C-alpha positions as CSV (number, residue, x, y, z in Angstrom):
1,M,13.1,65.0,43.3
2,K,15.7,62.4,43.0
3,L,17.9,64.6,40.9
4,I,18.1,67.3,43.7
5,L,18.7,65.0,46.4
6,R,21.7,63.6,44.5
7,W,23.2,66.5,43.6
8,I,22.9,67.3,47.3
9,L,24.6,63.8,48.9
10,N,27.5,64.6,45.9
11,A,28.0,68.3,47.1
12,V,27.7,66.6,50.8
13,A,30.6,64.2,49.4
14,L,33.1,66.5,47.7
15,M,32.7,68.5,51.5
16,L,33.9,65.2,52.9
17,I,37.0,65.1,50.8
18,P,39.1,67.5,52.7
19,E,38.6,65.5,55.9
20,L,40.2,62.9,54.5
21,L,42.6,64.6,52.2
22,S,43.7,67.8,53.9
23,S,45.1,69.5,51.1
24,I,42.2,70.1,49.3
25,Q,40.1,72.8,50.4
26,V,36.1,73.2,50.2
27,E,35.5,76.6,51.8
28,S,31.9,76.9,51.9
29,Y,28.2,74.6,50.8
30,T,27.6,76.8,48.0
31,A,31.2,76.1,46.3
32,A,30.3,72.2,47.3
33,L,27.1,72.5,45.3
34,I,28.3,74.4,42.3
35,S,31.1,72.0,42.3
36,A,29.3,69.1,42.4
37,V,27.0,70.6,39.2
38,L,30.1,71.4,37.2
39,L,31.9,67.5,38.5
40,G,28.4,66.3,36.9
41,F,28.6,68.3,33.5
42,V,32.3,67.5,33.2
43,N,31.9,63.8,33.7
44,A,28.7,63.7,31.4
45,I,29.9,65.6,28.6
46,I,33.8,66.1,28.5
47,R,35.1,63.4,30.2
48,P,33.5,60.5,27.3
49,L,34.9,63.0,24.7
50,L,38.3,62.8,26.3
51,I,38.0,58.8,27.2
52,L,37.8,58.4,23.1
53,I,40.3,60.9,22.2
54,T,42.8,58.6,24.5
55,L,41.1,55.2,23.6
56,P,44.8,54.0,22.4
57,I,46.4,54.9,25.6
58,T,43.5,53.8,27.6
59,I,43.7,50.5,25.7
60,L,47.4,50.5,26.3
61,T,47.2,51.2,30.2
62,L,44.6,48.5,30.4
63,G,42.2,51.5,31.4
64,L,44.2,52.9,34.1
65,F,44.6,55.9,32.0
66,T,40.6,56.8,33.1
67,L,42.1,57.5,36.5
68,V,44.0,59.6,35.1
69,I,41.5,61.7,32.9
70,N,39.2,61.6,36.0
71,A,42.2,63.7,38.3
72,L,42.6,66.0,35.7
73,M,38.6,66.9,35.1
74,F,38.3,67.0,39.4
75,W,41.3,69.6,38.7
76,S,39.9,71.6,36.3
77,V,36.6,72.1,38.2
78,S,39.1,73.0,41.0
79,G,39.9,75.9,38.7
80,L,36.4,77.2,38.0
81,V,35.1,77.6,41.2
82,R,36.2,79.9,43.5
83,G,36.3,77.8,47.6
84,F,37.0,74.6,45.9
85,V,41.0,74.1,46.2
86,V,42.7,71.4,44.5
87,P,46.6,72.3,44.5
88,D,48.2,69.8,42.3
89,F,47.8,66.6,40.2
90,W,48.4,63.9,42.7
91,T,45.7,65.4,45.5
92,A,43.6,65.6,42.3
93,F,44.3,62.2,41.5
94,W,43.6,61.2,44.9
95,G,40.7,63.3,45.3
96,A,38.6,62.3,42.2
97,L,39.6,58.3,43.5
98,L,37.6,59.4,46.6
99,Y,34.8,61.3,45.4
100,S,34.0,58.7,42.8
101,L,33.8,56.4,45.6
102,L,31.5,58.5,47.7
103,T,29.4,59.6,44.6
104,W,29.2,55.5,44.0
105,M,27.9,54.8,47.3
106,V,25.4,58.1,47.0
107,S,23.9,56.1,43.7
108,L,24.0,52.7,45.7
109,A,21.8,54.3,48.1
110,L,19.3,56.2,45.8
111,S,19.1,53.1,43.2
112,D,15.8,51.7,42.8
113,K,15.7,48.3,44.2
114,D,13.9,46.5,41.5
């Protein structure tokens, strides 16, 4: 149940991004839901591999290259989902940053208070 709620809230977070960055488009709830699933998959499976491969440059940039990897993942998902449009790298960079902040807030809201 919590996983489905997190998925829906991440999709809602994705729907909020065009309100903050007008060049990003999310045309439907379906596109947001599919994009949220793919972003979760990419961030869980592909992103760690890319961070490992690019570890030397990540160390040299004191971790800032991770932001570039996040932007590339965000941009790549937009190429896979019809209705989720991210036109260029810099838009993807800022969109990924906003999405990370919004999903972090979702995680905080759904975390167990131990």
